[in-house]
N, C-alpha and C positions, 0 to 999 in steps of 0.2 A: 441281450437275451440271456436266459438261464442256461448254464452249461451242464452237460452230462458229467458223470464221474470219469476221472481219468483211468486208463488202464495202468499207467505208470505215473507215480508221483515222485519226482526227483527234487530233493531239498539240499540246499547249501546248509552248512552247520553253523559256523560263526556268523552271527548277525541275523540268522533266521530261526534257528533252534535255540542256540545258547548265546548268552552275553558274557563274554570273558574279559571285559575291558580292564578290570582290576588286575587280573592275572597277566594279561598282555603287558601292562606297564611294568609290573614287578619283574617278569622274566626278561623283558627288554632292558630294563635298568641293570639287572645282574649281568646280562651279556655285554652291555655298553661298558660296564666297569672292567670286564675282562679284556675287551678289545682296546679301549682307549686309556685304561689305567688312570682315572682321575685321582687327584690327591684326596678329595673328600668323596666318600662313597655314600653319602646321604644326599638324595636328590633335592633340588630346590623345591620350595613349597608349592610353587605354581606349575611345576613341570608336568605333573600327572594330569591336571585339568586341561592343559594345552594338548597333551598327547591324546586324551580322550576325544577332544574336538576334531583332531586331525586323523583319527583312526581310519576314516573312509578312504584315505589315499593309499593305504597299505594293500598290496595285492598278495604278497606272501610274507611269512613270518620273519625272514631274515631282514626285511626292510625296517622292522620296528626299532631296533637299536640305532639304525641309521637315521631314523626320524628324530630320535632323541639327540643325536649328534647335530642334526640340522637346527633343532630348536636352541640348543646350547651355543651354537655358532652364531646365533642372532638372526637367522633367516626368518622372515616374517611369516605369520600364519597364512596371510593372503597369498603370498608367493608360493608357499608349499602347496596350498590348495590348487593353484593354477599351473604350477610347473614341477610337480613332484617327480615325474619321470626323468626330467633333465637334471634336477637337483641330486637325485640318488646316484645317477651315473657319474656326475662330477665329483661327488664325495668319494666314491669307490676309486675313481681314477686318480684323483689328487692325493689320496692317502694310501694308495697302493694296496687296496683291500680286495678280498675275494668274497663274492656273495655266498658261495657254497661253504666257505670256511666259517663265515659269520653264522650261517644257518646251522651248521654242525655244532657250533658252540652253544647256540640257543637251545637246540634239541637236547644236547647233553645236559645242560643246566636244568632243563625242564624234567628230564628223566631222573636226574639226581634228586630233584625236589620231590617228585612223585614217590621215589623209593624211600626217602627219609621222612617225608611229612605228607602222606597222601591226604589225610583229612584237611590239613591246612591248604593244600593245593586245590582240592575240590571245593572248599568253602569260598574260594574267590570266583567261582562261576555261578551263574544263575540261569535258569531256563525261563524263557519268556512265558508269561501267563497263558495257559491254555494249550501250549504247544505239545507238551508231553501227552496230554489227553488226546490231542488230534493224532499224534503219531500212533498211539496205542489203538485208536479206533481204526486207523488206516491199515495197520498190520492185521487187524482182525477182519478186514473186509476183503473184497475181491481185487482191490487195487494193490499193485506191487509197489512197495516203498523202497527207494534207494537214497542214499546220502552221497553227495558228490562235493568234496571239500578240499581245500588246500591245507587243511590240518592233518596231522598224522592220524591214520585210521585207528591206531591203538588208543590214542587219547580220546577219540570220539566214543569208542566202545566203553572205555573206563568211565567216562562221564555219564553215558546213558544207563549203564548198569546200576549206577547209584539211584536212578529213578525207576528201576525195575523194568527197563526196556532192554531186551536181549536180542540184538540183531546179529546175524551171522556175518563173518568177514566178507562174504561174497556180495553183500548189498551195500557195503561201505567202500567208496572209492576215495581214498585219502591221497595226501601228497605223494606217497610212495609209488603210486601208479604212474606218475610222470607223464600224464596225457592231458591235453586240454579238455575242459568240461564238454565242449561240443562233440568231441570224439567219443566220449563215454556215452553221451546221449544217443549218438548214432549206433554204437555197439548194442545198447539196450534195445533199441528199436529192432535191430536185426535179430538179436537173441530171442525176442518174444514174437517175432514175425508180425509186427504191428505197422500201421501207418503212423506217420509222425504226429498227426493230430490227436493220437491217443495218449500223448505224453504231455504232462504239465510240469513246468520247471519253475521253482521258487528260489530266487536269488536276491541278495541285497546289493550286489554290485551291478550298476547299470551297464558298465562296459562289458561285463561278461555276457549279459543278455543281448547286447548289440552284436557281439561276435557270433553268438548262436544264430541270430537273425540273418547274418550275412551268408550262412551256409545254405546253398540253394535247396538241398534235400531236407532241411530242418525248418523250413519257413512255415510249416503248419503246427510246429510245436507251440503250445500255449505258454507264453512267457509272463511271469509275474515278478514285479519288483516289491520286495518286502519293505514297506515304508517305515517299519520299526527298527530296521537294521542299520548298518554302517554306510549310510549314504547322505548326501548333502541336500539342502533345500532345492538347489538348482537342478540336481539330478532327478528329484521327485517331479519337478515341473517338466523336465524333458520327457520323463516317462509318461506323464499325463497327456502330452502332446504327440506321443508316438502311438499310432494305431495298432502296432504289433505288441506293445507291452502294456500289461494291466498293472496299475498301481494298487497293491493289495494292503489292506489294513490288518492289524493283528486280530481285531474282532471278526473280520470276514474270514481270515484263515482258520479260526477256531470253529467256524460253523460248518454245516454239512456242505459237501461239494456243490450241491444244487443251488446254494446261495452265493457261490462265487460268480461274480458278474464278469463275463468275458467279452471284451470289445472285439468285434469282428473287423478285420481289416485286410 
């Protein structure tokens, strides 16, 4: 059936609005060099391509240099795809590392990079075709737009401003809020005095959508998996077979809300 327009459109950032794979690898490699101190600070030729392929396993930024560690340790791509949660814990424990400290290093390196070479940093990001236009149209409509992301909110603002999208800090929920995405969705519903079916949430991580679905008070939120983002072919198939999750293409996302097909379930 054709869906009505949402009252609230909540979007993830990385993998839905913006593709930052090149920047991810670069900042992850710089962080890796600070943590593990390799003799050669030039990455192997095939490392970036392997990293790009495995980006879907990453939940938060601090895991990215750990992924590089896993690849350089010879752990296979197949095993990383299947057992990343176990692998990352084993690396931290075995090497006596702290996730928060790794994350702080990564954020500091990114901040320094932005401060010294903003144009260079911005140039490594690209917005998916049609997404900025859709955001601008939504902001100009009656639909409330929010961004809910594990990226630092200030980075999101900086990138959007380059595209002349000026969002207030109140509508960007970044890593600094330190709350699960489903809790933020719940807060927005309460803030606007809405029923949950008035909220549409677009995310590229299947696991995140599944966690939202498990919340008994959020089971009417319309959930969309962005098939252009950081997810695997098997995750797309899972979404297609889940009556609660709509697999959304980039061309569909760019169209009017009335063209978004919602699977009722």
